[in-house]
SEKELUM-881222 format. One record per residue (C-alpha): residue number from 1; x, y, z. Coordinates in Angstrom, 2 decimals, decimal comma. Layout:
<pts>
<pt><resi>NUM</resi><X>X</X><Y>Y</Y><Z>Z</Z></pt>
...
</pts>
This chain:
<pts>
<pt><resi>1</resi><X>79,68</X><Y>119,23</Y><Z>110,91</Z></pt>
<pt><resi>2</resi><X>82,98</X><Y>117,43</Y><Z>110,45</Z></pt>
<pt><resi>3</resi><X>83,58</X><Y>116,17</Y><Z>106,93</Z></pt>
<pt><resi>4</resi><X>83,60</X><Y>112,44</Y><Z>106,34</Z></pt>
<pt><resi>5</resi><X>84,80</X><Y>110,57</Y><Z>103,26</Z></pt>
<pt><resi>6</resi><X>83,66</X><Y>107,70</Y><Z>101,08</Z></pt>
<pt><resi>7</resi><X>85,23</X><Y>106,02</Y><Z>98,08</Z></pt>
<pt><resi>8</resi><X>83,14</X><Y>106,23</Y><Z>94,93</Z></pt>
<pt><resi>9</resi><X>82,64</X><Y>103,25</Y><Z>92,58</Z></pt>
<pt><resi>10</resi><X>85,27</X><Y>104,89</Y><Z>90,36</Z></pt>
<pt><resi>11</resi><X>87,78</X><Y>104,86</Y><Z>93,25</Z></pt>
<pt><resi>12</resi><X>87,66</X><Y>108,58</Y><Z>94,03</Z></pt>
<pt><resi>13</resi><X>87,81</X><Y>109,83</Y><Z>97,64</Z></pt>
<pt><resi>14</resi><X>84,79</X><Y>112,10</Y><Z>98,15</Z></pt>
<pt><resi>15</resi><X>84,33</X><Y>114,39</Y><Z>101,15</Z></pt>
<pt><resi>16</resi><X>80,84</X><Y>114,97</Y><Z>102,51</Z></pt>
<pt><resi>17</resi><X>78,93</X><Y>116,22</Y><Z>105,52</Z></pt>
<pt><resi>18</resi><X>75,55</X><Y>114,80</Y><Z>106,45</Z></pt>
<pt><resi>19</resi><X>72,81</X><Y>115,96</Y><Z>108,79</Z></pt>
<pt><resi>20</resi><X>70,15</X><Y>113,46</Y><Z>109,90</Z></pt>
<pt><resi>21</resi><X>66,50</X><Y>114,44</Y><Z>109,76</Z></pt>
<pt><resi>22</resi><X>63,15</X><Y>113,87</Y><Z>108,15</Z></pt>
<pt><resi>23</resi><X>62,54</X><Y>113,59</Y><Z>104,45</Z></pt>
<pt><resi>24</resi><X>62,53</X><Y>114,56</Y><Z>101,79</Z></pt>
<pt><resi>25</resi><X>66,11</X><Y>115,52</Y><Z>102,53</Z></pt>
<pt><resi>26</resi><X>68,16</X><Y>118,14</Y><Z>100,73</Z></pt>
<pt><resi>27</resi><X>71,27</X><Y>117,52</Y><Z>98,66</Z></pt>
<pt><resi>28</resi><X>73,38</X><Y>120,57</Y><Z>97,77</Z></pt>
<pt><resi>29</resi><X>75,40</X><Y>120,45</Y><Z>94,54</Z></pt>
<pt><resi>30</resi><X>77,99</X><Y>123,21</Y><Z>94,34</Z></pt>
<pt><resi>31</resi><X>79,46</X><Y>125,05</Y><Z>91,40</Z></pt>
<pt><resi>32</resi><X>82,54</X><Y>124,86</Y><Z>89,20</Z></pt>
<pt><resi>33</resi><X>85,65</X><Y>124,99</Y><Z>91,41</Z></pt>
<pt><resi>34</resi><X>83,59</X><Y>125,77</Y><Z>94,52</Z></pt>
<pt><resi>35</resi><X>83,23</X><Y>123,58</Y><Z>97,59</Z></pt>
<pt><resi>36</resi><X>80,77</X><Y>122,55</Y><Z>100,27</Z></pt>
<pt><resi>37</resi><X>81,91</X><Y>125,23</Y><Z>102,74</Z></pt>
<pt><resi>38</resi><X>80,37</X><Y>128,08</Y><Z>100,71</Z></pt>
<pt><resi>39</resi><X>77,79</X><Y>130,54</Y><Z>102,01</Z></pt>
<pt><resi>40</resi><X>74,79</X><Y>128,94</Y><Z>100,27</Z></pt>
<pt><resi>41</resi><X>75,66</X><Y>125,41</Y><Z>101,42</Z></pt>
<pt><resi>42</resi><X>76,12</X><Y>126,47</Y><Z>105,03</Z></pt>
<pt><resi>43</resi><X>72,98</X><Y>128,61</Y><Z>105,06</Z></pt>
<pt><resi>44</resi><X>70,94</X><Y>125,71</Y><Z>103,71</Z></pt>
<pt><resi>45</resi><X>72,44</X><Y>123,38</Y><Z>106,29</Z></pt>
<pt><resi>46</resi><X>71,42</X><Y>125,77</Y><Z>109,07</Z></pt>
<pt><resi>47</resi><X>67,92</X><Y>126,01</Y><Z>107,60</Z></pt>
<pt><resi>48</resi><X>67,63</X><Y>122,21</Y><Z>107,31</Z></pt>
<pt><resi>49</resi><X>68,79</X><Y>121,78</Y><Z>110,91</Z></pt>
<pt><resi>50</resi><X>66,19</X><Y>124,27</Y><Z>112,15</Z></pt>
<pt><resi>51</resi><X>63,52</X><Y>122,44</Y><Z>110,15</Z></pt>
<pt><resi>52</resi><X>64,64</X><Y>118,99</Y><Z>111,32</Z></pt>
<pt><resi>53</resi><X>65,23</X><Y>117,99</Y><Z>107,73</Z></pt>
<pt><resi>54</resi><X>68,01</X><Y>115,72</Y><Z>106,43</Z></pt>
<pt><resi>55</resi><X>70,79</X><Y>117,50</Y><Z>104,54</Z></pt>
<pt><resi>56</resi><X>73,83</X><Y>116,41</Y><Z>102,54</Z></pt>
<pt><resi>57</resi><X>76,62</X><Y>118,49</Y><Z>101,03</Z></pt>
<pt><resi>58</resi><X>79,73</X><Y>117,14</Y><Z>99,36</Z></pt>
<pt><resi>59</resi><X>82,76</X><Y>118,06</Y><Z>97,27</Z></pt>
<pt><resi>60</resi><X>83,24</X><Y>116,71</Y><Z>93,75</Z></pt>
<pt><resi>61</resi><X>86,60</X><Y>115,10</Y><Z>93,05</Z></pt>
<pt><resi>62</resi><X>89,26</X><Y>117,76</Y><Z>92,57</Z></pt>
<pt><resi>63</resi><X>87,20</X><Y>120,20</Y><Z>94,66</Z></pt>
<pt><resi>64</resi><X>87,48</X><Y>121,19</Y><Z>98,31</Z></pt>
<pt><resi>65</resi><X>88,39</X><Y>118,34</Y><Z>100,66</Z></pt>
<pt><resi>66</resi><X>87,89</X><Y>115,56</Y><Z>98,11</Z></pt>
<pt><resi>67</resi><X>90,77</X><Y>113,76</Y><Z>96,45</Z></pt>
<pt><resi>68</resi><X>92,09</X><Y>114,30</Y><Z>92,95</Z></pt>
<pt><resi>69</resi><X>93,20</X><Y>117,27</Y><Z>90,86</Z></pt>
<pt><resi>70</resi><X>90,64</X><Y>119,72</Y><Z>89,51</Z></pt>
<pt><resi>71</resi><X>92,09</X><Y>119,74</Y><Z>86,00</Z></pt>
<pt><resi>72</resi><X>91,74</X><Y>115,95</Y><Z>85,76</Z></pt>
<pt><resi>73</resi><X>87,96</X><Y>116,15</Y><Z>86,15</Z></pt>
<pt><resi>74</resi><X>85,06</X><Y>116,67</Y><Z>83,77</Z></pt>
<pt><resi>75</resi><X>81,27</X><Y>116,85</Y><Z>83,84</Z></pt>
<pt><resi>76</resi><X>80,89</X><Y>113,08</Y><Z>83,59</Z></pt>
<pt><resi>77</resi><X>83,23</X><Y>112,54</Y><Z>86,56</Z></pt>
<pt><resi>78</resi><X>81,44</X><Y>115,08</Y><Z>88,73</Z></pt>
<pt><resi>79</resi><X>78,06</X><Y>113,65</Y><Z>87,73</Z></pt>
<pt><resi>80</resi><X>79,30</X><Y>110,22</Y><Z>88,84</Z></pt>
<pt><resi>81</resi><X>80,43</X><Y>111,75</Y><Z>92,15</Z></pt>
<pt><resi>82</resi><X>76,97</X><Y>113,30</Y><Z>92,63</Z></pt>
<pt><resi>83</resi><X>75,30</X><Y>110,00</Y><Z>91,74</Z></pt>
<pt><resi>84</resi><X>77,45</X><Y>108,22</Y><Z>94,33</Z></pt>
<pt><resi>85</resi><X>76,70</X><Y>110,87</Y><Z>96,98</Z></pt>
<pt><resi>86</resi><X>72,98</X><Y>110,49</Y><Z>96,34</Z></pt>
<pt><resi>87</resi><X>73,31</X><Y>106,87</Y><Z>97,44</Z></pt>
<pt><resi>88</resi><X>74,11</X><Y>108,11</Y><Z>100,95</Z></pt>
<pt><resi>89</resi><X>70,53</X><Y>109,37</Y><Z>101,28</Z></pt>
<pt><resi>90</resi><X>67,22</X><Y>107,64</Y><Z>101,97</Z></pt>
<pt><resi>91</resi><X>64,19</X><Y>108,18</Y><Z>99,78</Z></pt>
<pt><resi>92</resi><X>63,61</X><Y>110,90</Y><Z>97,18</Z></pt>
<pt><resi>93</resi><X>65,62</X><Y>114,09</Y><Z>97,73</Z></pt>
<pt><resi>94</resi><X>65,30</X><Y>117,76</Y><Z>96,92</Z></pt>
<pt><resi>95</resi><X>68,31</X><Y>118,62</Y><Z>94,79</Z></pt>
<pt><resi>96</resi><X>69,64</X><Y>122,17</Y><Z>95,18</Z></pt>
<pt><resi>97</resi><X>72,11</X><Y>122,91</Y><Z>92,39</Z></pt>
<pt><resi>98</resi><X>74,19</X><Y>126,08</Y><Z>92,15</Z></pt>
<pt><resi>99</resi><X>75,70</X><Y>127,09</Y><Z>88,80</Z></pt>
<pt><resi>100</resi><X>77,39</X><Y>123,94</Y><Z>87,44</Z></pt>
<pt><resi>101</resi><X>75,59</X><Y>122,08</Y><Z>90,22</Z></pt>
<pt><resi>102</resi><X>72,35</X><Y>123,12</Y><Z>88,55</Z></pt>
<pt><resi>103</resi><X>73,47</X><Y>121,35</Y><Z>85,37</Z></pt>
<pt><resi>104</resi><X>74,39</X><Y>118,23</Y><Z>87,35</Z></pt>
<pt><resi>105</resi><X>71,05</X><Y>118,35</Y><Z>89,21</Z></pt>
<pt><resi>106</resi><X>69,22</X><Y>118,49</Y><Z>85,87</Z></pt>
<pt><resi>107</resi><X>71,20</X><Y>115,49</Y><Z>84,66</Z></pt>
<pt><resi>108</resi><X>70,28</X><Y>113,54</Y><Z>87,80</Z></pt>
<pt><resi>109</resi><X>66,62</X><Y>114,57</Y><Z>87,49</Z></pt>
<pt><resi>110</resi><X>66,63</X><Y>113,28</Y><Z>83,92</Z></pt>
<pt><resi>111</resi><X>68,48</X><Y>110,09</Y><Z>84,83</Z></pt>
<pt><resi>112</resi><X>66,73</X><Y>109,07</Y><Z>88,08</Z></pt>
<pt><resi>113</resi><X>63,53</X><Y>111,15</Y><Z>88,39</Z></pt>
<pt><resi>114</resi><X>62,11</X><Y>108,70</Y><Z>90,93</Z></pt>
<pt><resi>115</resi><X>64,89</X><Y>109,74</Y><Z>93,33</Z></pt>
<pt><resi>116</resi><X>64,21</X><Y>113,47</Y><Z>92,98</Z></pt>
<pt><resi>117</resi><X>61,37</X><Y>114,89</Y><Z>95,07</Z></pt>
<pt><resi>118</resi><X>62,01</X><Y>118,43</Y><Z>93,88</Z></pt>
<pt><resi>119</resi><X>64,58</X><Y>120,59</Y><Z>92,17</Z></pt>
<pt><resi>120</resi><X>65,90</X><Y>124,07</Y><Z>93,00</Z></pt>
<pt><resi>121</resi><X>68,48</X><Y>125,66</Y><Z>90,73</Z></pt>
<pt><resi>122</resi><X>70,50</X><Y>128,77</Y><Z>91,57</Z></pt>
<pt><resi>123</resi><X>71,95</X><Y>130,52</Y><Z>88,51</Z></pt>
<pt><resi>124</resi><X>71,99</X><Y>127,13</Y><Z>86,78</Z></pt>
<pt><resi>125</resi><X>74,67</X><Y>126,74</Y><Z>84,10</Z></pt>
<pt><resi>126</resi><X>73,49</X><Y>123,91</Y><Z>81,85</Z></pt>
<pt><resi>127</resi><X>75,77</X><Y>123,18</Y><Z>78,89</Z></pt>
<pt><resi>128</resi><X>78,21</X><Y>125,91</Y><Z>79,98</Z></pt>
<pt><resi>129</resi><X>81,25</X><Y>124,04</Y><Z>78,64</Z></pt>
<pt><resi>130</resi><X>79,82</X><Y>124,34</Y><Z>75,14</Z></pt>
<pt><resi>131</resi><X>77,71</X><Y>127,52</Y><Z>75,21</Z></pt>
<pt><resi>132</resi><X>79,88</X><Y>129,50</Y><Z>77,61</Z></pt>
<pt><resi>133</resi><X>83,47</X><Y>128,30</Y><Z>77,33</Z></pt>
<pt><resi>134</resi><X>83,86</X><Y>126,87</Y><Z>73,82</Z></pt>
<pt><resi>135</resi><X>81,51</X><Y>129,39</Y><Z>72,22</Z></pt>
<pt><resi>136</resi><X>83,45</X><Y>132,21</Y><Z>73,88</Z></pt>
<pt><resi>137</resi><X>86,89</X><Y>131,06</Y><Z>72,74</Z></pt>
<pt><resi>138</resi><X>88,44</X><Y>132,77</Y><Z>69,74</Z></pt>
<pt><resi>139</resi><X>90,14</X><Y>130,70</Y><Z>67,05</Z></pt>
<pt><resi>140</resi><X>93,58</X><Y>131,06</Y><Z>68,65</Z></pt>
<pt><resi>141</resi><X>92,38</X><Y>129,80</Y><Z>72,02</Z></pt>
<pt><resi>142</resi><X>90,47</X><Y>126,92</Y><Z>70,41</Z></pt>
<pt><resi>143</resi><X>93,58</X><Y>125,94</Y><Z>68,47</Z></pt>
<pt><resi>144</resi><X>95,69</X><Y>126,09</Y><Z>71,65</Z></pt>
<pt><resi>145</resi><X>93,20</X><Y>123,91</Y><Z>73,52</Z></pt>
<pt><resi>146</resi><X>93,15</X><Y>121,29</Y><Z>70,76</Z></pt>
<pt><resi>147</resi><X>96,94</X><Y>121,40</Y><Z>70,40</Z></pt>
<pt><resi>148</resi><X>97,99</X><Y>121,49</Y><Z>74,06</Z></pt>
<pt><resi>149</resi><X>94,99</X><Y>119,83</Y><Z>75,68</Z></pt>
<pt><resi>150</resi><X>94,48</X><Y>122,77</Y><Z>78,06</Z></pt>
<pt><resi>151</resi><X>94,27</X><Y>126,54</Y><Z>78,38</Z></pt>
<pt><resi>152</resi><X>94,27</X><Y>128,84</Y><Z>81,41</Z></pt>
<pt><resi>153</resi><X>91,60</X><Y>131,46</Y><Z>82,05</Z></pt>
<pt><resi>154</resi><X>91,73</X><Y>134,23</Y><Z>84,66</Z></pt>
<pt><resi>155</resi><X>89,26</X><Y>134,01</Y><Z>87,56</Z></pt>
<pt><resi>156</resi><X>87,69</X><Y>136,90</Y><Z>89,43</Z></pt>
<pt><resi>157</resi><X>87,08</X><Y>134,55</Y><Z>92,37</Z></pt>
<pt><resi>158</resi><X>90,66</X><Y>133,33</Y><Z>92,82</Z></pt>
<pt><resi>159</resi><X>94,26</X><Y>134,35</Y><Z>92,11</Z></pt>
<pt><resi>160</resi><X>94,73</X><Y>130,93</Y><Z>90,54</Z></pt>
<pt><resi>161</resi><X>93,56</X><Y>130,76</Y><Z>86,93</Z></pt>
<pt><resi>162</resi><X>91,01</X><Y>128,22</Y><Z>85,75</Z></pt>
<pt><resi>163</resi><X>92,54</X><Y>125,34</Y><Z>83,82</Z></pt>
<pt><resi>164</resi><X>90,16</X><Y>124,36</Y><Z>81,02</Z></pt>
<pt><resi>165</resi><X>91,00</X><Y>121,04</Y><Z>79,41</Z></pt>
<pt><resi>166</resi><X>90,12</X><Y>119,53</Y><Z>76,08</Z></pt>
<pt><resi>167</resi><X>88,66</X><Y>116,60</Y><Z>78,00</Z></pt>
<pt><resi>168</resi><X>86,30</X><Y>118,93</Y><Z>79,90</Z></pt>
<pt><resi>169</resi><X>84,97</X><Y>120,40</Y><Z>76,64</Z></pt>
<pt><resi>170</resi><X>84,65</X><Y>117,09</Y><Z>74,80</Z></pt>
<pt><resi>171</resi><X>83,06</X><Y>115,28</Y><Z>77,74</Z></pt>
<pt><resi>172</resi><X>80,65</X><Y>118,17</Y><Z>78,26</Z></pt>
<pt><resi>173</resi><X>79,23</X><Y>117,50</Y><Z>74,80</Z></pt>
<pt><resi>174</resi><X>78,12</X><Y>114,06</Y><Z>75,98</Z></pt>
<pt><resi>175</resi><X>76,05</X><Y>115,59</Y><Z>78,79</Z></pt>
<pt><resi>176</resi><X>74,20</X><Y>118,48</Y><Z>77,17</Z></pt>
<pt><resi>177</resi><X>70,61</X><Y>119,00</Y><Z>78,34</Z></pt>
<pt><resi>178</resi><X>69,39</X><Y>121,85</Y><Z>76,13</Z></pt>
<pt><resi>179</resi><X>69,63</X><Y>119,95</Y><Z>72,82</Z></pt>
<pt><resi>180</resi><X>67,13</X><Y>117,17</Y><Z>73,56</Z></pt>
<pt><resi>181</resi><X>63,78</X><Y>116,98</Y><Z>75,38</Z></pt>
<pt><resi>182</resi><X>64,12</X><Y>117,62</Y><Z>79,11</Z></pt>
<pt><resi>183</resi><X>61,21</X><Y>116,28</Y><Z>81,14</Z></pt>
<pt><resi>184</resi><X>61,10</X><Y>117,42</Y><Z>84,78</Z></pt>
<pt><resi>185</resi><X>58,09</X><Y>115,74</Y><Z>86,39</Z></pt>
<pt><resi>186</resi><X>58,96</X><Y>117,02</Y><Z>89,87</Z></pt>
<pt><resi>187</resi><X>58,31</X><Y>120,57</Y><Z>91,21</Z></pt>
<pt><resi>188</resi><X>61,08</X><Y>122,87</Y><Z>89,98</Z></pt>
<pt><resi>189</resi><X>62,07</X><Y>126,34</Y><Z>91,16</Z></pt>
<pt><resi>190</resi><X>64,77</X><Y>128,30</Y><Z>89,36</Z></pt>
<pt><resi>191</resi><X>66,27</X><Y>131,48</Y><Z>90,82</Z></pt>
<pt><resi>192</resi><X>68,53</X><Y>133,81</Y><Z>88,87</Z></pt>
<pt><resi>193</resi><X>70,05</X><Y>137,25</Y><Z>89,26</Z></pt>
<pt><resi>194</resi><X>69,73</X><Y>139,84</Y><Z>86,51</Z></pt>
<pt><resi>195</resi><X>73,26</X><Y>141,18</Y><Z>87,21</Z></pt>
<pt><resi>196</resi><X>74,92</X><Y>137,75</Y><Z>86,87</Z></pt>
<pt><resi>197</resi><X>78,03</X><Y>138,26</Y><Z>84,70</Z></pt>
<pt><resi>198</resi><X>78,95</X><Y>134,54</Y><Z>84,67</Z></pt>
<pt><resi>199</resi><X>75,59</X><Y>132,98</Y><Z>83,79</Z></pt>
<pt><resi>200</resi><X>73,37</X><Y>135,61</Y><Z>82,15</Z></pt>
<pt><resi>201</resi><X>69,62</X><Y>135,56</Y><Z>82,66</Z></pt>
<pt><resi>202</resi><X>69,18</X><Y>134,46</Y><Z>79,04</Z></pt>
<pt><resi>203</resi><X>70,41</X><Y>131,01</Y><Z>80,14</Z></pt>
<pt><resi>204</resi><X>67,65</X><Y>130,78</Y><Z>82,75</Z></pt>
<pt><resi>205</resi><X>65,06</X><Y>131,91</Y><Z>80,22</Z></pt>
<pt><resi>206</resi><X>66,31</X><Y>129,35</Y><Z>77,70</Z></pt>
<pt><resi>207</resi><X>66,16</X><Y>126,58</Y><Z>80,30</Z></pt>
<pt><resi>208</resi><X>62,66</X><Y>127,62</Y><Z>81,36</Z></pt>
<pt><resi>209</resi><X>61,46</X><Y>127,59</Y><Z>77,76</Z></pt>
<pt><resi>210</resi><X>63,13</X><Y>124,27</Y><Z>77,01</Z></pt>
<pt><resi>211</resi><X>62,19</X><Y>122,15</Y><Z>80,04</Z></pt>
<pt><resi>212</resi><X>58,80</X><Y>120,45</Y><Z>80,29</Z></pt>
<pt><resi>213</resi><X>56,99</X><Y>119,75</Y><Z>83,54</Z></pt>
<pt><resi>214</resi><X>53,78</X><Y>120,33</Y><Z>85,49</Z></pt>
<pt><resi>215</resi><X>55,25</X><Y>122,74</Y><Z>88,06</Z></pt>
<pt><resi>216</resi><X>58,13</X><Y>124,90</Y><Z>86,82</Z></pt>
<pt><resi>217</resi><X>58,73</X><Y>128,45</Y><Z>88,01</Z></pt>
<pt><resi>218</resi><X>61,53</X><Y>130,96</Y><Z>87,46</Z></pt>
<pt><resi>219</resi><X>62,23</X><Y>133,92</Y><Z>89,75</Z></pt>
<pt><resi>220</resi><X>64,50</X><Y>136,72</Y><Z>88,52</Z></pt>
<pt><resi>221</resi><X>66,07</X><Y>138,93</Y><Z>91,17</Z></pt>
<pt><resi>222</resi><X>66,96</X><Y>142,38</Y><Z>89,89</Z></pt>
<pt><resi>223</resi><X>70,55</X><Y>143,33</Y><Z>90,67</Z></pt>
<pt><resi>224</resi><X>71,63</X><Y>139,95</Y><Z>92,09</Z></pt>
<pt><resi>225</resi><X>74,98</X><Y>138,65</Y><Z>90,87</Z></pt>
<pt><resi>226</resi><X>76,30</X><Y>135,12</Y><Z>90,38</Z></pt>
<pt><resi>227</resi><X>77,13</X><Y>134,58</Y><Z>94,04</Z></pt>
<pt><resi>228</resi><X>73,43</X><Y>134,96</Y><Z>94,91</Z></pt>
<pt><resi>229</resi><X>74,40</X><Y>135,01</Y><Z>98,58</Z></pt>
<pt><resi>230</resi><X>72,94</X><Y>138,20</Y><Z>100,05</Z></pt>
<pt><resi>231</resi><X>70,57</X><Y>137,66</Y><Z>103,00</Z></pt>
<pt><resi>232</resi><X>67,60</X><Y>138,32</Y><Z>100,71</Z></pt>
<pt><resi>233</resi><X>68,82</X><Y>135,83</Y><Z>98,11</Z></pt>
<pt><resi>234</resi><X>69,45</X><Y>133,19</Y><Z>100,78</Z></pt>
<pt><resi>235</resi><X>65,92</X><Y>133,63</Y><Z>102,12</Z></pt>
<pt><resi>236</resi><X>64,58</X><Y>133,22</Y><Z>98,58</Z></pt>
<pt><resi>237</resi><X>66,50</X><Y>129,96</Y><Z>98,16</Z></pt>
<pt><resi>238</resi><X>65,16</X><Y>128,67</Y><Z>101,47</Z></pt>
<pt><resi>239</resi><X>61,61</X><Y>129,58</Y><Z>100,49</Z></pt>
<pt><resi>240</resi><X>61,99</X><Y>127,76</Y><Z>97,17</Z></pt>
<pt><resi>241</resi><X>63,35</X><Y>124,67</Y><Z>98,93</Z></pt>
<pt><resi>242</resi><X>60,51</X><Y>124,72</Y><Z>101,47</Z></pt>
<pt><resi>243</resi><X>57,96</X><Y>125,01</Y><Z>98,67</Z></pt>
<pt><resi>244</resi><X>59,20</X><Y>122,04</Y><Z>96,65</Z></pt>
<pt><resi>245</resi><X>59,86</X><Y>119,96</Y><Z>99,79</Z></pt>
<pt><resi>246</resi><X>56,16</X><Y>120,24</Y><Z>100,69</Z></pt>
</pts>
């Protein structure tokens, strides 16, 4: 599908691709510094097309084909982008959130549960700005972030380092989901690899223990890494989506 664009209420130019079909539709929320052309997004689109089900994928501001600079964004901005994208759909949707997208999907499920028919998280990274980034910084790096407003971190996925801003960390603290009750009244499936070096399985176990709902399940895949994009992992994601969509 060819990407289209809309302007969010905040004035940001957001790229998206939409597939018509029956409901509940699927909305894919990608990860930190990823985009809607990734393996999981495209595999889900192909699955949705074969099933005749509506599907939406999009890029947060500063990601992929959307406008803006990555380092200008924060969790609250990307949540607002996701909220705006959700308005392109009709009826309750199944949210499929990968990594940071899992955190954003949880925030949407908490904020507008009536619009969420089901939830599938893939190596969800709730609260990662606080529990992953800030908690992992030594005193020198924390001091540099507070002094300069930004630090650079190497990335195994790109030659370009991650720019982590003070705004990202401070805004993240306003969107934490593991410090207060988290009710998920919709069916929820969480999938996680045991060999994930970016979001360890302890995060999935913590989320599972913390969230409350009538139909929550966690599947751990031995040996799967953070990409979670092998053919077997993709089939597992599709099965989880089909289950909650029913």
